[in-house]
N, C-alpha and C positions, 0 to 999 in steps of 0.2 A: 504494500500500500504506500503510495507516495504522499508526502505531507499535504499537498493541496486536496487530495481525496479525503484525508483524515479531517482537515479543517472544515471541508464542506459537510462531512458527516456530522461533526459536532454542531455546526450551525443549524443543520437540518433538524437534529434532535432537539435543540433548544427552541427553535421556531415552532415545531409541532407540539412540544410540551406547552409552550405559551398559548398556542391555538386551542389546546384542550383546556388549560386552566382558566382562561378568561371566561368562556361560557359556563364552565363548571361553577366558578365562583358566583357569577351573576345569577344563574339559575338557582343555586343553593340559597343565596341571600334573598332573592325574590320569593322563593317558596317559604323560607323561614319567616319572612315579614308578612306575606299575604295569607298563607295557609295556617302557619303556627301562631301568628299574631305577635311575634317577638320583635319589639323595636330594635333597630340596629345599635342604639346606644346601650342596650341591655344585653347584647349578644355575649360579650365576655363574661358577664355575671352569670348568664344561663349556663355557659360551658364550665366556668371555674367554680363558682359558688354553689349553684343549684345542681350542677353536674347532670343536666338534661341530656340523656342519651339520644333522644330524637334529633337534637341539633347536630351532633356528630354523625348520626346515621344518614342525615340528608346529604352532608358533604361526601360521605362514603358512596352512597348509591349514585349520586350525580357524577362523581369522579369515575366510577366503574363504567357507567353508561357512556359518558362522553369519551373516555379513553378508548373503549371498544369501538364506538362509532367512528371517531376521527382516525384511529389507527387503521381501520379498514379502508379509509379514503386515501391513505398515504401509499400503501403498496401491499401486494401479496407477499407473504413470507417466501424467501428464497429457500429452495430445498437444500438442506445442509448435506444431504447424501451425495450431491454433485461435487462437493468440495473435498480436498484431502483432509485427513484428520487434523493435521497441524493448523491448517487455515480455518477449519470449522471451530476449533477450540480458541483460536485467536479472535474470531468474530464473537464468540460467546463471551470471552473475557472482556472484550470491548463493550459489549452490550451490558454486561453486569456492572462494569466500571462506570459507564455513563449513567445507568439507572441509579446506582448508589450516589454518584455525584449530584445528580438532579434531586434525588430524595433528600440528601443532606442539605442542599441549598433551600429546599422547601421547608424542612424542619427548622433551619436557622431563621428563615424569614418569618414563619408563622409563630413558632414557639419562642424564638428570640424576642419578638415583640411582646408576647405575654409574660415571658420571664423578666424582662426589663421593668415591666409595670410592678412586679413583686420584688424587684431588687435581687434576683437570683440568677445563677448561671442556667444555661439551657438544660444541661444534664441534671442539675439539682432540681430544677423546676419539673422536668419530666418524671424523675424518681418520686418526688413528693406527690404530684398529681396522679400519676398512673399506678404507683405501687402503694404508697401510704394511704392515699385518699380514694383509691379504686375508681378513678374518674373515667367512666365508660365513654362519655362524650369525646374526650380528648383522644381516647384510644381509637375511635372511629375516624377522627380527623387525621391521626397519624397513619392509619391504614389507607386513607384516601391519598395522602401525600406519597405513599409508596406505590399505589396502583398505577397512577398515570405514567410515570417514567418507565415502569417495567413493561406495561402494555405497548406504549409507543416504541420503546427500544426493540421489542419483539418484532414489530412490523417494519421498523425503519432500518435497524442494524442487522438483524438476522435474516 
């Protein structure tokens, strides 16, 4: 793989992830506001203090749906059986690496914002919310942040 192909692939991954995340976020926030009746100014309190699992579930199903829908628009998966083993594993490694990178950026952006409000580190915030306080709403949001880059990487990179 030449460097220009690699750069093009990374930019394509980032672009399609943004193309999935923008409608996911807009649809989720619209649904939460209109159907669940939660004002946007109370969204953080619903997730952190009241730990409303339905809020996190909305982000989860919207992420799954949009990721599957948009990723099918991108491309059909390349059959890995046509490649030599070394090349197939290299593409798989690249897909996993890009997925984890984009997942990490999403976690940093979303949970970093929430953690700063509480004056905590991201890892300390996640440990407290997910383990000590059993916050299912944040667990669903975390799942949604993971789904989009993995599904998009499956269809773009592999």
